[in-house]
N, C-alpha and C positions, 0 to 999 in steps of 0.2 A: 331379531326377535317382533322389534317393531314392527316390521312389515307384515310378519306373520299373523299378529294379532289385529293388524289394522286389517288385512284381508278378512279376517273371520268377522272381523265388526262389522266391513260394508257388506259383506254378503249377508248376515242377517239381517241386516235393514232391507234387503231385497224379500223378506222373507225365505229365507234359503238358509241354507245346513252348508259349513266348510269346513273342513280341518284341512290340518298341514303337518309336515313332520321337517323336521331341519336338523341335518347332520353336517358336521365338520371334518375338513381331512383335504387331501389331496385328492384331486379331480383332472381329467385328462378330457380335453375340449379339441376337438378338431375333424376335419373332412375325413371318412373314412370310406373305403368303395370292397364293396363285400357282394358278390355273386353279380356282379355286373350294374351295378345299382350303387349311386353314389350319395352319401350320405353328408351335407352341408350342416357344419356344425353340432356334430353327434357328438353325447357325451359319454365319460365309459368310467370307470371306476369301482371302488365299496363304497364311496360316499353317497353316489345317489340314490346308488341298490337300497342303503340304509336310510335313508332321507323316505325312499318312498315304502320301504316297512314301518318306520315309525309314521308316516302319512297314516298307513293301516290301522295302526294300533290306536290313533284320535280317534275319540268319539265326535259329535256333533260338534260345533264350537270351540274344537281343539287342539291347540299345539302341543306337538313333541317332541321332544329334544333327546339326541343323545348324552351320555357323560361328558365329554369334551369340548359339546359345545355348552355346555352346563359351567365345565369349568373356565372357558374363556368368555363366558359373560361374568362372571365372577358374583357380586348382590346386586346386579339392576335390576332383576327380576326375581317376584315371588315364584316358587316352584313348590309342586306336591311330587314328593319320588312316586313313580310307577313300575318300582322293583324290578328284578332282571327279567327280560325279555326273551326265549327262545324264537329267533328270526331266521327263518328260510335262506339259504345260502350264508350262515355263519355260525360256525362250531361252537362257538362259546355263548352265551346269554349276554345278553347287552342293556346294561341300566340306561332306564328311559324314564323321563322326568316331563310332567303336564306343567305348561308355562300357565300362572294363573293370572299374571298382569305384571306391568310395570311397577316399582318401586321410586320412590321419592328420593335421590341422595344429590348430595351436594357436590360432591365433583367426581369423576373420574380413578380418584384414587381410594375416596372410600370404597368405590367398586372392587377395585385391586387389593383392597386392605389384604395385610398378612402374606402379596405374594408378589411386591414389587422389589425389583432386582436391588443389591445395595447401592449406597449413597457416597461415591466416591472419587475423588480429583476436583473437588467443588470448593476446597480450604479458602482460596482466594478470594473467590466470587462471594461465598459465603461472609467470611471476615469483612467484606467491603459495607454487604449487604447492613448487617449487624451493625456495625460503626456509623453508618448513614441513620440507622434505626435510633441509635441512641443519642444522635446531635436532635435527631427529631425531637426526642421524648424531655430535651433540653428547653426546647422551643427554637432550636437553630433550624427553619426552614429546609427541605431536603427533597431531593424528586430525583427517584433513577428509572431508569431507562433500559429495561431489557432487551434486548433485540438481536436476533439471530433466526437460522434457519426451523423449519418445522423437526422437532422430533432430538431436539438438541438437549433439552432437558430445563427450559424457562419456567414452567408452570412446577415441574419438581422441584426444581431453586426454591422458587417462593412457597412451596408446601412444605419443605423441609425449614425454611428461615419459619415460617407460623411455628411447629412444631416444635423449636429450639424457645421460640417466645412464648410458650404456652407455657415454661416450665419458671419464669418470670415474677418476681412477685407479684407483679403487675401485670398482668398480659393484656396486648393490645384488643381494641375491637378490628374486627377481619371484614370488610367488604368486598366480596369475592364477584365478580363479575367475569364470565366467558363467551366466549365465541362459538357457535356451533359451524363445523366445517360445512355445512350444507350452504352458508354463505358466504362463503370466500371474494367470491367476485362481486358481493356490493359492500363497497365501501361503509365506514361507520355504522354497521348492523350488528348490532349488541345483542 
């Protein structure tokens, strides 16, 4: 979404107009030999065709997406419904959405509100964190290091701890800092 919006803005700054279509789904990319001609990096599948049809729907300086993409982006972007669209090559009408802009969200958990998987199997870790928090509230200094491979649920564990503490009689103040994956190779880049 960001790339599509940025591309539209960059082209507008050149006093030109652009439009983009974005669809999500399976795509096959590979070399194709047809009628004696070799096509390197050919793209095939319903998804690129849908993206091209959505692009044709987009007006000047607009980005249009399909419903699956809308589900995947959650609440990160402001959208306007474009309604069901009859598109060439598709038997059923396709729900389309115009991307208005990016919304300010505090974390990726807000973006996925109501769509997170159940939080299971972390009772021991949660108990340790809550016990350390209780010690800290009594004036006993504490530090906890959560370390592990990407994707194992470190941020989710902290998010769930915060949600549990919100129900306390004196909820804590939270200061949230996150690193973007774009700077993974740059040490200490906040």
